C-alpha positions as CSV (number, residue, x, y, z in Angstrom):
1,M,35.3,-54.1,-3.3
2,K,31.8,-52.7,-2.7
3,S,33.1,-49.2,-2.1
4,H,35.1,-49.3,-5.4
5,I,31.9,-50.3,-7.2
6,N,29.9,-47.4,-5.6
7,L,32.6,-45.0,-6.5
8,S,32.6,-46.1,-10.1
9,V,28.8,-45.7,-10.3
10,I,29.0,-42.2,-8.9
11,V,31.7,-41.2,-11.5
12,L,29.7,-42.6,-14.3
13,L,26.5,-40.8,-13.2
14,T,28.5,-37.5,-12.8
15,C,29.8,-37.8,-16.4
16,F,26.4,-38.7,-17.7
17,A,24.8,-35.7,-16.0
18,S,27.5,-33.4,-17.5
19,V,26.7,-34.7,-21.0
20,C,23.0,-34.2,-20.4
21,T,23.5,-30.6,-19.2
22,A,25.6,-29.8,-22.2
23,H,22.9,-31.2,-24.5
24,E,20.2,-29.1,-22.7
25,I,22.1,-25.9,-23.2
26,A,22.6,-26.6,-26.9
27,A,18.9,-27.5,-27.5
28,P,16.4,-25.0,-28.8
29,A,14.4,-23.2,-26.1
30,A,11.1,-24.8,-27.3
31,V,12.3,-28.4,-26.8
32,L,11.9,-30.3,-23.5
33,S,15.0,-32.3,-22.6
34,I,14.3,-35.4,-20.5
35,A,17.3,-36.9,-18.7
36,M,17.7,-40.7,-19.0
37,M,17.5,-41.5,-15.3
38,T,16.3,-44.6,-13.4
39,A,13.3,-44.3,-11.1
40,S,15.6,-44.6,-8.0
41,D,18.0,-42.0,-9.3
42,T,15.1,-39.6,-10.1
43,A,13.6,-39.9,-6.6
44,N,16.9,-39.7,-4.6
45,T,19.5,-37.6,-6.5
46,P,17.9,-35.3,-9.0
47,S,20.3,-33.3,-11.2
48,F,20.3,-29.5,-10.9
49,P,18.3,-27.6,-11.8
50,Y,15.0,-29.4,-10.9
51,F,11.5,-28.6,-9.7
52,A,10.3,-29.3,-6.1
53,E,7.4,-28.4,-3.9
54,I,7.2,-27.2,-0.3
55,T,6.1,-29.9,2.2
56,G,5.1,-27.6,5.2
57,D,3.4,-24.4,6.0
58,D,5.1,-21.1,6.9
59,V,8.5,-22.2,5.6
60,Y,10.9,-19.3,5.8
61,I,12.7,-18.2,2.6
62,R,16.3,-17.2,3.6
63,T,18.9,-15.0,2.0
64,G,21.6,-17.6,2.5
65,P,22.1,-21.3,3.4
66,G,21.4,-21.2,7.2
67,T,19.1,-19.8,9.9
68,G,21.6,-17.1,10.6
69,F,20.7,-15.4,7.3
70,Y,17.7,-13.0,7.6
71,R,14.3,-14.2,6.3
72,C,12.7,-12.6,3.3
73,G,9.3,-14.4,2.9
74,K,7.4,-17.6,3.5
75,F,6.3,-20.6,1.5
76,Q,3.2,-22.6,2.2
77,K,2.6,-26.3,1.7
78,G,2.3,-27.2,-2.0
79,D,4.2,-24.1,-3.3
80,K,6.4,-24.9,-6.3
81,I,10.1,-23.9,-6.5
82,Q,13.0,-24.3,-8.8
83,V,16.2,-25.6,-7.2
84,V,19.5,-24.7,-8.9
85,N,22.0,-25.8,-6.3
86,S,22.4,-27.0,-2.7
87,Q,24.7,-26.5,0.2
88,Y,24.6,-28.9,3.2
89,T,20.9,-29.1,4.1
90,W,19.9,-26.0,2.2
91,S,18.6,-25.6,-1.4
92,E,19.4,-22.6,-3.5
93,I,16.3,-21.5,-5.5
94,I,15.1,-19.1,-8.1
95,P,13.4,-16.2,-6.3
96,P,9.6,-16.7,-6.2
97,A,7.0,-14.1,-7.2
98,G,7.0,-11.1,-4.9
99,S,10.8,-11.3,-4.2
100,F,12.9,-8.2,-4.5
101,S,16.4,-6.8,-4.1
102,W,17.9,-3.4,-3.2
103,I,20.5,-1.4,-5.2
104,S,22.0,2.0,-4.5
105,M,20.3,4.8,-6.4
106,Q,23.7,6.3,-7.0
107,Y,24.6,3.7,-9.7
108,V,21.2,3.5,-11.5
109,K,19.8,5.7,-14.2
110,P,16.1,5.2,-14.9
111,D,15.1,5.1,-18.5
112,T,13.4,8.3,-19.6
113,D,10.8,6.5,-21.7
114,D,10.2,3.5,-19.4
115,Q,10.5,4.3,-15.6
116,T,10.4,0.5,-14.9
117,V,13.9,0.0,-16.5
118,G,17.2,1.2,-15.0
119,T,20.7,1.1,-16.4
120,I,23.7,0.5,-14.2
121,T,26.2,3.4,-14.4
122,G,29.2,1.8,-12.6
123,D,31.1,-1.5,-12.2
124,N,30.9,-4.0,-9.4
125,V,27.7,-2.5,-8.2
126,R,26.4,-4.6,-5.3
127,V,22.8,-6.0,-5.2
128,W,21.4,-6.8,-1.7
129,A,18.8,-9.3,-0.8
130,G,15.5,-7.6,0.0
131,S,13.3,-8.3,2.9
132,D,10.2,-6.6,4.4
133,Y,11.8,-7.2,7.8
134,V,15.2,-5.5,7.1
135,R,15.8,-1.9,5.9
136,P,18.0,-1.7,2.8
137,E,20.8,0.0,4.6
138,N,20.9,-2.8,7.1
139,S,20.8,-5.6,4.5
140,T,23.9,-7.7,4.9
141,K,23.5,-10.4,2.2
142,M,25.0,-9.4,-1.1
143,Q,23.5,-11.4,-4.0
144,V,25.4,-10.4,-7.1
145,K,27.5,-7.6,-8.6
146,L,26.4,-5.7,-11.8
147,N,28.5,-3.8,-14.2
148,K,28.0,-0.6,-16.3
149,G,25.4,-1.1,-19.0
150,D,23.5,-3.9,-17.2
151,K,19.7,-3.4,-17.0
152,V,17.5,-3.9,-13.9
153,K,13.8,-3.8,-13.4
154,L,12.7,-1.0,-11.1
155,L,9.6,-1.9,-9.0
156,G,8.5,1.7,-8.5
157,E,9.6,2.1,-4.8
158,Q,12.6,3.6,-3.1
159,L,13.7,3.7,0.5
160,G,16.4,5.9,1.7
161,D,19.1,5.9,-1.0
162,F,18.0,2.5,-2.5
163,Y,15.8,1.4,-5.4
164,K,13.7,-1.7,-5.0
165,I,14.3,-4.0,-8.0
166,A,13.3,-7.4,-9.3
167,P,16.1,-9.9,-8.4
168,P,18.5,-10.0,-11.3
169,P,19.9,-13.3,-12.7
170,G,21.9,-15.0,-10.1
171,A,20.3,-13.2,-7.1
172,N,19.0,-16.5,-5.7
173,L,17.5,-17.3,-2.3
174,W,17.5,-20.4,0.0
175,V,15.1,-22.7,1.7
176,S,15.6,-25.8,3.9
177,T,16.0,-28.9,1.8
178,E,14.3,-30.9,4.5
179,L,11.0,-29.1,3.8
180,T,11.1,-29.7,0.1
181,K,10.2,-32.7,-2.1
182,P,11.4,-33.1,-5.7
183,I,8.5,-33.3,-8.2
184,T,9.2,-36.7,-9.7
185,S,7.2,-36.0,-12.8
186,L,9.4,-33.0,-13.6
187,I,12.8,-34.4,-12.7
188,G,15.0,-34.3,-15.8
189,I,13.1,-31.4,-17.4
190,S,15.4,-28.4,-17.3
191,P,13.8,-25.3,-15.8
192,R,16.1,-23.3,-18.0
193,L,14.1,-24.4,-21.1
194,A,10.6,-23.3,-21.9
195,I,7.7,-25.4,-21.0
196,A,4.5,-25.1,-23.1
197,P,1.5,-24.2,-21.0
198,G,-1.2,-26.8,-21.0
199,V,1.2,-29.7,-21.4
200,D,0.5,-32.5,-18.8
201,L,3.5,-32.7,-16.5
202,T,2.1,-35.4,-14.2
203,G,4.0,-38.3,-15.7
204,S,2.9,-38.4,-19.4
205,T,5.2,-40.8,-21.4
206,D,4.5,-38.6,-24.5
207,L,5.9,-35.4,-22.9
208,M,8.3,-34.8,-25.7
209,A,5.7,-35.1,-28.4
210,D,3.2,-32.9,-26.5
211,A,5.8,-30.2,-26.2
212,N,6.8,-30.3,-29.8
213,T,3.2,-29.9,-30.9
214,A,2.7,-26.7,-28.8
215,S,2.7,-23.5,-30.7
216,M,5.6,-21.2,-30.3
217,E,3.3,-18.3,-29.3
218,S,2.0,-20.2,-26.2
219,I,5.4,-21.2,-24.8
220,S,6.2,-19.8,-21.4
221,E,9.3,-17.7,-20.5
222,P,12.5,-19.6,-19.7
223,G,12.5,-20.7,-16.1
224,E,8.7,-20.9,-15.7
225,I,6.4,-23.8,-15.0
226,P,2.7,-23.7,-15.8
227,M,1.0,-21.6,-13.1
228,T,-1.4,-23.2,-10.7
229,V,-4.6,-21.4,-9.7
230,A,-2.9,-20.4,-6.4
231,E,0.1,-19.0,-8.1
232,S,-1.9,-17.0,-10.6
233,Q,-4.1,-15.6,-7.8
234,L,-1.0,-14.7,-5.8
235,E,0.3,-12.8,-8.9
236,R,-3.0,-11.1,-9.2
237,F,-3.0,-10.1,-5.5
238,Y,0.5,-8.5,-5.8
239,A,-0.8,-6.5,-8.8
240,L,-3.8,-5.3,-6.8
241,Q,-1.4,-4.4,-3.9
242,K,0.4,-2.0,-6.3
243,Q,-2.9,-0.5,-7.4
244,L,-3.8,0.0,-3.7
245,D,-0.6,1.8,-3.1
246,A,-1.1,4.0,-6.1
247,E,-4.7,4.9,-4.9
248,Q,-3.5,5.8,-1.5
249,A,-1.0,8.2,-3.0
250,K,-3.9,10.2,-4.5
251,A,-5.7,13.1,-2.8
252,M,-8.5,11.8,-0.5
253,S,-11.1,13.4,-2.7
254,Q,-9.9,11.3,-5.7
255,Q,-9.5,8.0,-4.0
256,D,-11.8,5.1,-5.0
257,Y,-11.3,1.6,-3.7
258,T,-14.4,0.0,-5.2
259,S,-12.9,-2.0,-8.0
260,I,-9.8,-3.0,-5.9
261,K,-12.1,-4.3,-3.1
262,E,-14.2,-6.3,-5.5
263,A,-11.2,-8.0,-7.0
264,L,-9.8,-8.8,-3.6
265,L,-13.1,-10.3,-2.6
266,E,-13.0,-12.6,-5.6
267,I,-9.5,-13.8,-4.5
268,A,-10.6,-14.2,-0.9
269,N,-13.6,-16.3,-1.9
270,N,-11.6,-18.6,-4.3
271,D,-11.2,-21.9,-2.6
272,Q,-8.1,-22.7,-4.7
273,A,-6.3,-19.4,-4.2
274,G,-4.2,-20.7,-1.3
275,K,-2.3,-18.0,0.6
276,A,-3.4,-15.4,-1.8
277,A,-6.9,-15.7,-0.3
278,R,-5.5,-15.1,3.2
279,Y,-3.5,-12.1,2.0
280,A,-6.6,-10.7,0.2
281,T,-8.8,-11.2,3.3
282,A,-6.3,-9.2,5.5
283,T,-6.0,-6.5,2.8
284,I,-9.8,-6.1,2.6
285,K,-9.9,-5.1,6.2
286,K,-7.3,-2.4,5.5
287,V,-9.3,-1.2,2.5
288,E,-12.4,-1.0,4.7
289,D,-10.4,1.2,7.1
290,F,-9.4,3.4,4.1
291,E,-13.0,3.7,3.0
292,L,-14.1,4.6,6.6
293,A,-11.5,7.3,6.6
294,L,-12.9,8.6,3.3
295,E,-16.4,8.7,4.8
296,V,-15.3,10.5,7.9
297,S,-13.4,13.0,5.7
298,K,-16.5,13.6,3.5
299,T,-18.7,14.1,6.7
300,V,-16.3,16.6,8.2
301,K,-16.1,18.5,4.9
302,L,-19.9,18.6,4.7
303,Q,-20.2,19.8,8.3
304,N,-17.6,22.5,7.7
305,E,-19.6,23.7,4.6
306,Q,-22.8,23.8,6.6
307,L,-21.1,25.6,9.5
308,K,-19.7,28.2,7.1
309,K,-23.2,28.8,5.6
310,T,-24.6,29.2,9.2
311,M,-21.8,31.6,10.2
312,D,-22.3,33.6,6.9
313,G,-26.1,33.8,7.8
314,I,-25.3,35.0,11.3
315,D,-23.0,37.7,10.0
316,K,-25.6,38.8,7.5
317,T,-28.3,39.0,10.1
318,R,-26.0,41.0,12.4
319,S,-25.2,43.5,9.7
320,T,-28.9,43.9,9.0
321,K,-29.7,44.5,12.7
322,L,-27.0,47.1,12.9
323,L,-28.5,48.9,9.9
324,E,-31.9,48.8,11.6
325,V,-30.5,50.8,14.6
326,K,-30.7,54.4,13.3
327,D,-28.5,57.2,14.5
328,M,-30.9,59.8,16.0
329,G,-28.7,62.8,15.9
330,K,-26.6,62.8,19.1
331,Y,-28.3,59.6,20.3
332,A,-27.1,56.2,19.3
333,V,-30.7,54.9,19.8
334,I,-34.1,56.1,21.0
335,G,-36.6,53.8,22.7
336,V,-38.0,52.5,25.9
337,L,-35.4,51.4,28.5
338,E,-35.9,48.0,30.2
339,N,-33.9,45.8,32.5
340,F,-32.3,42.8,30.6
341,M,-30.8,40.4,33.2
342,T,-30.5,37.4,30.8
343,Y,-26.8,38.2,30.2
344,G,-26.0,39.3,33.7
345,P,-26.5,42.4,36.0
346,G,-26.2,45.8,34.5
347,H,-27.6,44.8,31.1
348,Y,-30.5,46.8,29.6
349,R,-32.4,46.7,26.4
350,I,-34.2,49.3,24.2
351,V,-37.6,48.3,22.8
352,D,-39.8,50.1,20.4
353,E,-43.4,51.1,21.0
354,S,-44.7,47.6,20.2
355,G,-42.2,46.0,22.6
356,V,-39.9,44.6,20.0
357,T,-36.2,44.7,21.0
358,I,-34.2,47.3,19.1
359,C,-30.8,46.6,20.8
360,T,-29.1,45.6,24.0
361,A,-27.5,48.3,26.1
362,F,-24.7,48.3,28.6
363,P,-23.1,51.1,30.6
364,G,-19.7,52.4,29.4
365,E,-16.9,53.6,31.7
366,Q,-18.6,57.0,32.3
367,A,-21.9,55.5,33.2
368,S,-20.7,52.5,35.1
369,G,-22.1,52.2,38.7
370,R,-24.9,54.7,38.1
371,N,-28.5,53.9,38.9
372,F,-31.0,54.2,36.0
373,D,-34.1,52.7,37.8
374,A,-35.9,56.0,37.5
375,L,-35.9,55.7,33.7
376,I,-37.0,52.1,33.4
377,G,-40.1,51.9,31.3
378,K,-39.7,55.3,29.9
379,K,-38.6,56.6,26.5
380,V,-34.9,57.5,26.5
381,G,-32.1,58.4,24.2
382,L,-28.7,56.6,24.7
383,I,-25.5,58.5,23.9
384,G,-22.7,56.1,23.2
385,K,-21.2,53.7,20.6
386,I,-23.0,51.0,18.6
387,E,-21.2,47.7,18.1
388,P,-22.1,44.1,17.2
389,Y,-23.2,41.8,20.1
390,K,-22.4,38.1,19.6
391,Q,-24.7,37.0,22.4
392,T,-27.9,38.1,20.6
393,A,-26.6,38.3,17.0
394,G,-27.8,41.9,17.1
395,A,-26.5,45.3,18.2
396,L,-25.2,46.6,21.5
397,V,-25.1,50.2,22.5
398,R,-22.3,50.9,25.1
399,F,-23.7,54.1,26.5
400,N,-22.2,56.8,28.6
401,E,-25.3,58.9,29.1
402,V,-29.1,58.2,29.3
403,V,-31.4,61.1,28.5
404,G,-35.1,60.9,29.4
405,L,-37.3,62.1,26.5
406,E,-40.7,62.1,28.3
């Protein structure tokens, strides 16, 4: 007898839920529909869709109802989700901020006026669940199929032959039901209807009246709940991440991370930012590495410029020295011959009457091995070829004959 009663109750509740759902769909988007449920029904068997929050940290988001499906993100304790269905011990949810999908570039035509919008060019085009841990060509979880003329939001990134896109309607994800808890104050409010920002959703008995007095301009998009500080900061972080990627794509001479770093520091120092603060702290370290690379690049560039100036000066001095060595008829140079062992045996130098070096001298093939000691300290003329000498930044006479002029 008791089992028959329970079955009757379940049938009645199922019929009632169907009537409520039909009423919600027919209602205007600015109205909040509250299901007539008892406290025990609300706590134990909420109707789909409903709001819930995560009860643990580092809770994996999965692409399907089971641990065999690849992960595509994490939730932290207190994160809010929208549950639209369930299967066994898994809850099907609307993809949270930061989620993405992949679609073949072959079937998408980007809008010429707005590169963030793409139009599907074929039928039954598959959309694959995106994950930072799985490349698009290895993605095995198909979420939905799109047809010709459907629109997708392009997220400005492509990998291989795939576009990264915002998950289209129906491209839902999954999380373990055991790590979620329905938000009792929101049970019975359809996430498919708009919720006015600023309305108290913590159990107000005047919820319907509050919603009706909210201006149409301030109503959120369908499927949204008022953002917490943590959620808004996470959204801000993702926007900064895109700015960071765009800055890295520039030439190093044009990169400037100052404003991005300041914004990340604000998030990192916000006690209410939740996981966005952790993400920001980790990203700041990356930004500092980028800034260090820029400093090194600037230093190297400056050193190269200084080195070029130095080398240009040496070349100019060398040219001047060569001009100073006058061609004395058949002699390459005339002056006093002296030993010059600084650069090894066999080297000589020619000095003028005041002892100033005119050039360095070294025997050529015809003079190699000959002894010129008898001419040391005397005025001579060298017959040979004048050429630059890197060792002294001056001139070198490679001589084949030494003629005494005293």
